[in-house]
C-alpha positions as CSV (number, residue, x, y, z in Angstrom):
1,M,28.2,-8.0,-20.5
2,K,28.3,-5.0,-18.2
3,R,26.1,-5.1,-15.1
4,I,23.7,-2.3,-14.5
5,V,23.8,-1.0,-10.9
6,V,20.5,0.5,-9.8
7,G,20.6,2.9,-6.8
8,V,17.4,2.7,-4.7
9,D,15.8,4.9,-2.1
10,A,15.4,2.1,0.4
11,R,14.2,4.1,3.5
12,P,10.8,2.3,3.5
13,L,12.7,-1.0,4.1
14,T,13.9,0.2,7.6
15,S,10.3,-0.2,9.0
16,P,7.8,-3.1,9.1
17,T,6.2,-3.9,5.7
18,S,4.2,-1.0,4.1
19,G,2.8,-0.5,0.7
20,V,5.9,1.3,-0.6
21,A,8.2,-1.2,1.0
22,R,6.3,-4.0,-0.7
23,V,6.7,-2.4,-4.1
24,I,10.4,-2.1,-3.7
25,A,10.9,-5.6,-2.3
26,Q,8.6,-7.4,-4.7
27,T,10.0,-5.7,-7.8
28,I,13.5,-6.8,-6.9
29,R,12.4,-10.3,-5.9
30,H,10.7,-10.8,-9.2
31,F,13.2,-9.0,-11.4
32,P,14.1,-10.6,-14.7
33,D,17.6,-10.7,-16.2
34,R,19.1,-11.3,-12.7
35,D,22.6,-11.8,-14.1
36,R,22.6,-8.3,-15.6
37,F,21.4,-6.2,-12.7
38,R,22.5,-5.3,-9.1
39,F,20.6,-3.1,-6.7
40,R,22.4,-0.8,-4.3
41,L,19.8,0.0,-1.5
42,Y,20.5,3.2,0.4
43,A,19.1,4.0,3.8
44,S,20.2,5.8,7.0
45,A,19.2,2.9,9.3
46,P,19.4,-0.9,9.3
47,A,17.0,-2.9,7.2
48,H,14.0,-4.2,9.2
49,P,13.9,-8.0,9.9
50,D,10.9,-8.3,7.6
51,F,13.4,-7.8,4.7
52,A,16.2,-10.0,5.9
53,E,15.7,-12.4,2.9
54,L,15.8,-9.6,0.4
55,T,18.9,-7.9,1.8
56,A,20.7,-11.3,1.8
57,S,20.0,-11.7,-1.9
58,P,23.1,-11.7,-4.2
59,L,21.3,-9.0,-6.2
60,V,21.3,-6.6,-3.3
61,E,23.9,-4.5,-1.6
62,W,22.7,-2.6,1.5
63,V,24.4,0.7,2.0
64,Q,23.7,2.3,5.4
65,G,24.5,5.9,5.9
66,G,26.3,7.2,9.0
67,G,27.4,10.5,10.5
68,P,25.4,13.2,12.2
69,L,22.5,13.2,9.7
70,A,21.8,9.5,9.9
71,S,19.3,9.9,12.7
72,R,17.1,12.1,10.5
73,A,16.2,10.1,7.4
74,G,14.9,13.0,5.4
75,L,17.9,15.2,6.0
76,W,20.2,12.3,5.3
77,F,18.4,11.5,2.0
78,N,18.6,15.1,0.8
79,A,22.1,16.0,2.0
80,A,24.2,12.9,2.5
81,L,22.9,10.5,-0.2
82,P,23.9,12.8,-3.2
83,L,27.4,12.9,-1.8
84,E,27.5,9.1,-1.7
85,L,26.2,8.9,-5.3
86,H,28.9,11.2,-6.5
87,R,31.6,9.3,-4.5
88,R,30.5,5.9,-5.7
89,P,28.4,6.2,-8.9
90,V,25.5,4.0,-9.9
91,D,24.1,3.6,-13.5
92,V,20.5,4.7,-12.8
93,F,18.6,6.0,-9.7
94,W,15.2,4.6,-8.7
95,G,13.2,7.2,-6.7
96,S,11.0,4.6,-5.1
97,Q,9.0,7.2,-3.0
98,Q,8.2,9.6,-5.9
99,V,11.0,11.9,-4.9
100,T,14.7,12.2,-5.6
101,P,17.3,14.1,-3.6
102,P,18.8,17.3,-5.0
103,F,22.3,17.6,-6.4
104,L,22.4,14.2,-8.0
105,P,25.2,13.7,-10.6
106,R,24.0,15.6,-13.7
107,A,24.2,12.6,-16.1
108,L,22.5,10.1,-13.8
109,P,19.2,8.8,-15.2
110,V,16.3,8.9,-12.8
111,V,13.2,6.7,-12.7
112,L,10.4,7.7,-10.2
113,T,7.6,5.5,-8.9
114,F,4.5,7.7,-8.4
115,Y,1.9,6.6,-5.8
116,D,-0.7,9.4,-5.4
117,L,-1.5,13.1,-5.5
118,V,-2.6,13.5,-1.9
119,L,-0.5,16.6,-1.7
120,E,-2.6,18.2,-4.4
121,F,-6.1,16.8,-3.7
122,F,-6.1,16.2,0.1
123,P,-3.2,18.2,1.6
124,E,-5.2,18.7,4.8
125,T,-5.0,14.9,5.5
126,M,-1.2,15.0,5.6
127,R,1.0,15.6,8.5
128,R,2.3,19.2,8.4
129,L,6.0,18.2,8.2
130,A,5.3,15.7,5.4
131,R,3.3,18.2,3.5
132,L,6.1,20.8,3.7
133,Q,8.7,18.3,2.7
134,Q,6.7,17.1,-0.3
135,R,6.0,20.6,-1.5
136,A,9.7,21.4,-1.3
137,V,10.8,18.5,-3.5
138,I,8.0,17.1,-5.6
139,R,8.3,19.4,-8.6
140,M,12.0,19.3,-8.5
141,S,11.9,15.5,-8.6
142,I,9.4,15.4,-11.5
143,K,11.5,17.8,-13.5
144,R,14.6,15.7,-12.8
145,A,12.9,12.4,-13.8
146,D,13.6,10.6,-17.1
147,R,10.7,8.2,-16.6
148,I,7.8,8.1,-14.2
149,Y,5.8,5.0,-13.5
150,S,2.5,5.5,-11.6
151,I,0.8,2.7,-9.7
152,S,-2.5,3.1,-11.5
153,E,-3.8,4.6,-14.7
154,Q,-5.8,7.1,-12.6
155,T,-2.6,8.3,-10.9
156,N,-0.7,8.4,-14.2
157,R,-3.3,10.7,-15.8
158,D,-3.5,12.9,-12.8
159,M,0.3,13.3,-12.5
160,Q,0.6,14.3,-16.2
161,R,-2.3,16.7,-15.9
162,I,-1.2,18.4,-12.7
163,Y,2.6,18.5,-13.3
164,G,2.7,18.6,-17.1
165,F,5.0,15.6,-17.4
166,P,5.4,14.4,-21.0
167,A,3.1,11.4,-21.8
168,G,5.8,9.7,-23.8
169,R,8.0,9.3,-20.7
170,A,5.2,8.2,-18.3
171,A,3.1,5.1,-17.9
172,A,1.3,3.0,-15.4
173,A,3.2,0.1,-13.7
174,L,0.3,-1.6,-11.8
175,L,1.1,-3.4,-8.6
176,G,1.1,-7.2,-8.3
177,Y,-0.2,-9.9,-6.1
178,E,1.7,-12.8,-4.7
179,P,-0.3,-15.7,-3.2
180,P,0.7,-16.4,0.4
181,P,2.7,-19.6,1.1
182,N,0.9,-22.7,2.0
183,L,1.1,-23.2,5.8
184,S,0.9,-26.4,7.7
185,P,-2.4,-27.1,9.5
186,L,-0.5,-26.7,12.8
187,V,0.8,-23.2,12.0
188,R,-2.6,-22.1,10.7
189,R,-4.3,-23.4,13.9
190,E,-1.8,-21.3,16.0
191,I,-2.5,-18.2,13.9
192,R,-6.3,-18.7,14.2
193,R,-5.9,-19.1,18.0
194,E,-3.9,-15.9,18.2
195,L,-6.6,-14.0,16.2
196,A,-9.4,-15.5,18.3
197,R,-7.6,-14.4,21.4
198,R,-7.4,-10.9,20.2
199,L,-10.9,-10.7,18.8
200,G,-12.8,-12.7,21.4
201,F,-14.4,-15.0,18.8
202,A,-13.4,-17.8,16.5
203,L,-13.0,-16.9,12.8
204,D,-15.7,-18.3,10.5
205,R,-16.9,-15.9,7.8
206,N,-18.4,-14.0,10.6
207,F,-16.9,-10.5,10.5
208,I,-16.4,-7.4,8.2
209,L,-12.9,-6.5,7.4
210,A,-11.1,-3.2,6.5
211,V,-7.4,-2.8,6.1
212,S,-5.5,0.5,6.2
213,T,-4.0,3.2,8.4
214,I,-6.7,5.1,10.3
215,E,-6.4,8.7,8.9
216,P,-8.9,11.2,7.4
217,R,-8.4,10.2,3.7
218,K,-9.4,6.6,4.5
219,N,-12.8,7.8,5.5
220,Y,-13.5,5.5,8.4
221,E,-15.9,8.1,9.8
222,V,-18.4,7.2,7.1
223,L,-17.8,3.4,7.5
224,L,-18.3,3.7,11.2
225,K,-21.6,5.5,10.8
226,G,-22.8,3.1,8.2
227,W,-21.8,0.1,10.3
228,Q,-23.6,1.4,13.4
229,S,-26.7,2.0,11.3
230,Y,-26.4,-1.5,10.0
231,R,-26.2,-2.9,13.5
232,Q,-29.4,-1.0,14.4
233,R,-31.1,-2.6,11.4
234,L,-30.0,-6.2,11.8
235,K,-29.6,-6.4,15.6
236,K,-28.2,-9.8,16.5
237,K,-27.6,-10.7,12.8
238,A,-25.1,-7.9,12.4
239,L,-21.4,-8.8,12.0
240,P,-18.5,-7.4,13.9
241,L,-16.2,-4.9,12.2
242,V,-12.5,-5.6,12.3
243,I,-10.1,-2.7,11.2
244,V,-6.5,-3.7,10.6
245,G,-4.2,-0.7,10.7
246,R,-2.3,1.6,12.9
247,R,-3.8,4.7,14.3
248,G,-2.5,7.6,12.2
249,W,-3.2,11.3,12.3
250,E,-7.0,11.4,12.6
251,R,-8.9,14.1,14.5
252,P,-9.1,13.6,18.3
253,E,-12.9,13.8,17.9
254,F,-13.0,10.8,15.6
255,Y,-10.8,8.7,17.9
256,A,-13.2,9.6,20.8
257,E,-16.1,8.4,18.6
258,L,-14.2,5.2,17.6
259,D,-13.2,4.3,21.2
260,G,-16.8,5.0,22.3
261,A,-18.1,2.5,19.7
262,I,-15.5,-0.1,20.7
263,A,-16.6,0.1,24.3
264,R,-20.3,0.4,23.7
265,T,-20.8,-2.3,21.1
266,G,-18.1,-4.9,21.9
267,Q,-18.2,-5.7,18.2
268,L,-15.7,-3.2,16.8
269,H,-12.0,-4.2,16.9
270,V,-8.9,-2.3,15.8
271,L,-5.8,-4.4,15.4
272,Q,-2.4,-2.9,15.0
273,G,1.1,-4.4,14.2
274,L,-0.1,-7.6,12.7
275,S,2.3,-9.8,10.8
276,D,1.5,-10.7,7.1
277,R,0.5,-14.2,8.2
278,L,-2.1,-12.9,10.6
279,V,-3.5,-10.4,8.1
280,E,-3.7,-13.1,5.4
281,E,-5.7,-15.3,7.8
282,L,-8.2,-12.5,8.3
283,Y,-8.6,-12.2,4.6
284,R,-9.2,-15.9,4.4
285,S,-11.8,-15.8,7.1
286,A,-13.8,-12.6,6.6
287,A,-17.4,-12.4,5.3
288,M,-16.8,-9.2,3.3
289,F,-14.3,-6.4,2.8
290,C,-14.8,-2.6,2.9
291,I,-12.6,0.2,1.6
292,P,-14.4,3.6,2.0
293,S,-11.4,5.9,1.0
294,R,-12.0,9.4,-0.3
295,Y,-8.8,9.1,-2.4
296,E,-6.2,6.4,-3.2
297,G,-3.5,6.1,-5.8
298,F,-4.2,2.4,-6.2
299,G,-5.8,0.2,-3.5
300,L,-3.6,-2.7,-2.7
301,S,-5.8,-4.0,0.1
302,L,-8.8,-4.1,-2.3
303,L,-6.7,-6.2,-4.7
304,E,-5.7,-8.5,-1.9
305,A,-9.2,-8.9,-0.6
306,L,-10.5,-9.8,-4.1
307,C,-7.6,-12.3,-4.6
308,F,-8.8,-14.0,-1.5
309,G,-12.4,-14.1,-2.9
310,L,-14.0,-11.6,-0.6
311,P,-17.1,-9.7,-1.6
312,A,-16.0,-6.0,-1.7
313,L,-17.7,-2.7,-0.9
314,A,-15.6,0.2,-2.3
315,S,-15.7,3.9,-2.8
316,D,-16.5,4.9,-6.3
317,L,-12.9,5.8,-7.3
318,P,-11.4,5.3,-10.8
319,C,-8.5,3.3,-9.4
320,F,-10.8,0.9,-7.6
321,H,-12.7,0.3,-10.9
322,E,-9.3,-0.5,-12.5
323,I,-8.8,-3.2,-10.0
324,A,-12.2,-4.7,-9.4
325,G,-14.2,-3.9,-12.5
326,K,-17.6,-5.4,-11.9
327,K,-16.5,-7.5,-9.0
328,A,-17.2,-4.9,-6.3
329,R,-20.1,-2.8,-5.2
330,Y,-19.3,1.0,-5.4
331,H,-20.6,3.8,-3.2
332,S,-20.1,7.5,-2.8
333,P,-17.7,8.2,0.0
334,D,-20.3,10.5,1.6
335,D,-23.4,8.3,1.3
336,V,-23.8,6.6,4.7
337,Q,-27.1,5.1,3.7
338,S,-25.6,3.4,0.7
339,W,-22.9,1.8,2.8
340,T,-25.5,0.7,5.4
341,A,-27.7,-0.8,2.7
342,S,-24.9,-2.8,1.1
343,L,-23.6,-4.1,4.4
344,T,-27.2,-5.2,5.2
345,E,-27.8,-6.8,1.8
346,E,-24.5,-8.8,1.7
347,T,-25.1,-10.0,5.3
348,L,-28.6,-11.2,4.6
349,A,-27.6,-12.8,1.3
350,Q,-24.8,-14.8,3.1
351,R,-27.2,-15.9,5.9
352,K,-29.6,-17.2,3.3
353,H,-27.2,-18.7,0.7
354,G,-23.9,-19.0,2.5
355,F,-20.6,-17.4,1.6
356,K,-19.9,-17.3,-2.1
357,P,-16.3,-16.4,-3.0
358,V,-15.9,-13.8,-5.7
359,K,-14.4,-15.2,-8.9
360,F,-11.4,-12.9,-9.5
361,R,-8.5,-13.5,-11.8
362,A,-5.6,-13.0,-9.4
363,E,-3.1,-14.3,-12.0
364,R,-3.6,-11.1,-14.0
365,W,-1.9,-9.1,-11.2
366,S,1.8,-10.1,-11.5
367,W,4.8,-8.7,-9.9
368,E,6.8,-10.2,-12.7
369,R,5.0,-7.8,-15.1
370,T,5.7,-4.9,-12.8
371,A,9.4,-5.8,-12.6
372,A,9.7,-6.2,-16.4
373,I,8.5,-2.6,-16.8
374,Y,11.3,-1.3,-14.6
375,R,13.8,-3.7,-16.2
376,D,13.0,-2.2,-19.6
377,A,13.3,1.4,-18.3
378,F,16.6,0.8,-16.6
379,T,17.9,-0.9,-19.7
380,E,16.8,1.8,-22.1
381,L,18.2,4.6,-19.9
382,T,21.6,3.0,-19.6
383,S,22.0,1.9,-23.2
């Protein structure tokens, strides 16, 4: 039986774990028919240590580009990678970042993973260079694609509507959830000590958690205002707010407000560069979770929070309803009073009745299911 070689845009795997990198890694890790498929992962830099296990897999060949373009990942992707694919062909190309390079071999089938339409709905929240690059290649990539799999039904509908892609060649391939490994009591104690050192308090269902990059689309400005109003209402009963995510491309004025609140309250914490194990412990230990985004293509942190049983306060977005259904409280991204009220109500309920985990069917969110969708597409397009 002939093996199918899948060429993959693996640039996200050269940095610490991100949402896109997780999609690539988990899809390959849970791929069915492992005797039939091989993945040739292309990047212009070495794989990050986070993915050492993946790149050591017998399913995977890591192909690192060289030459004068290798220091610029975008230029290498668009100019050097097509030459490599002509020189050493693959059976199908997986555009894992919703784009594909130009000048691919004419007969090469292409599958795109589509994450969001920030370029169309919130272009002002993108870095200028990223916006220009996306505009230059997105329509070309969609026209070149044989199949497009979006990470939510919302994104699938929007992609077809905005770009006119045929419904018969598009579908949703929802993301999965993999429970964290069981850690020894000693390891967990060390993790909790490290977090307590960073936060200044021991973890005991005694803080509000938010997880994402700090940038305008994530709408932390409204959450910050709502949390500060909540503190004024509850005084000493109010819980600290812990934001896990790097500082992105927010306005300087917002960062000044954020830093002022950190200094003034002593109860606002921004943690960057945490390992998966540290983030998982925060999910295990929080009192509630907030995701106030103005727009998302999916909402992986919301899924993770619910799988850990956290009560969730979320913006009223269709993709969040796809994930949480009736298991979350929904709010307008602009309604500060609504966020304040929910933070207050959830805190007072927990003080009266204790923490009650949300009953959420995590087993429905399977990376095996996601991987099977891609397996079927790769198989069909190479038959």
